[in-house]
Phi, psi and omega in degrees: 000138179279131181295142177273350184253132172250167186263003180278117184306325184292346181259004182303315182298318180292327179291319177299316178299317181298319181289323176297318179294325177298315181290323177298319178295324179297321178294317180299317179293325179297322179298324179286328183282334183299135178272120185309318182294326178290318178297314180301319180293319179297314180295318180299318178297319182288322180294318185266010179293120180273350178253241180228162175265120181256122180249141184216151178180165181242145177065225181296326177296327177294321178296318177297319179299320178298319181294317180295320178299318180295321179295315178299316180298321183295336179257015173093008176264118182296119182215147179220157174259136179237117178283128184304320180294313179294328179301320182284354180239033172121335184286353174299345179298343179280347181273120179249163182295341180273359184272169170237134181250132176242120181248130180251133176196136177286312182280329184075011183232012181300128187305313183297324179289316181298322179293334182278336187302314179301325180292323178290319177300321181297329179276353177059041177264143176299137183241121176254126178255120173257097197225145178282322181259102184284356177251023183270172177299317180300315180296320180296326184273348186277154175279328180226134180240123176248115185284120176246042185285142174231149179281331186200138174282159176284344178299133181298338177265359183059036183240307184294131178299113181225285178299323181294320179287327177297316179296316181299316181290327178293317178295318178299317178297318181297319177297313182299317181288329175293319176297318179302313180295316182295326180278353179069036179294128182263161175304325180295319178293322177298320183295330180302326180268002180227053185296336183267346181280163181299317179298316179300317179296317181297332184259000182232326183284126182258166178303320181297338179284337186245340187291156175268130183217176179061225181299336179281357187231073178291145177237160179229164176271168181292343180269359183300136180284169180298327180290323176293325177297313179301316181298317181293318179295319178293321181296317181283329181066027184253355181081008180194164176216140180275146178252124185230162175267190184295339180259015180066023175279137183289128176255325182180189179219143175241121178258169175306318181295319178300314182296316182296316181293323179293319181290333178290334186268344186256148176286146180308324182290343182260004182301323183295339180273351184272125179231179185299323182298326182278339184261327190295159167270110183283151179047055184288164172296137184231170173236160177253149182303323183271005177284145176295136181299326180293325176294323177296324177299317179297323178298320180294322189265326185275067182203157181303319179240112185291149178237157184242359180222136177235128169293148179246125180236146180274188185291344177261014179065023176272139180284122185240355180173187179224136176243130180252151174301324179300321180294321179294317179294319181295331179282354177086021181273349181253000000 
């Protein structure tokens, strides 16, 4: 076989591109080789599995199996990785008759996997083989065979698992996402399993989780003087203060910018006549406590003039807090 790698440094980029295309072509060919009835059966088994999906493999195939198990788990499909060696020394106990087992192997003849097959048969669990050699022992023993065959590894010696593992992981991803679609997994359900990720945060963190309330949320009346406004804004440290009536109903909001612009327009002798009612932005854009913080961010940004502070009002139109763009950014939603 002719090596795909040359030793001239100036050609490294072209060699990397060539190898990427080789692996991309391997995936394309794998898509053509897959038998529709086998794929349908594999997906059907995973969708209707009342237990868990158990994935197994040795070496690089084992690493791919772990990744597929992690992907399935992330979308709400109970899945675990079972190491064949550990399986033969007691870990087979995790396999139940309600499970589906997916075994990955390029050769289909790995000793540890072959030794495990009779034990799986004894448990009468459906066996899906994701295998490079469709005429192997593993393929013969499986209920469903998914061909992960490649013509050539990306390795210059055609030895190190490269294109074959890429194909295996691509098929695994395709299966997992097909199962996800068939089960009707929603972004909200996905977020439940990803509370720390940006997507999870965007779909779970609410305005009430980030807003400033109570002592952190001073309010003023519409009659408050400019000095009282300055004091309240300084006290809250939020860059704005909400204006409310006697029943805590929101009347408006005064920001640092509102105050500064108003003071620029008025003569010093008239400062005493300036109050919150004259300075505030009346009927401002607001957020609700149970609203997603990310949705509130869109409210702030999707407008001709962006804003960085939102009053928060409850279902009875009572002012309950303030949400800042800074709080949303600090929470990792941006």
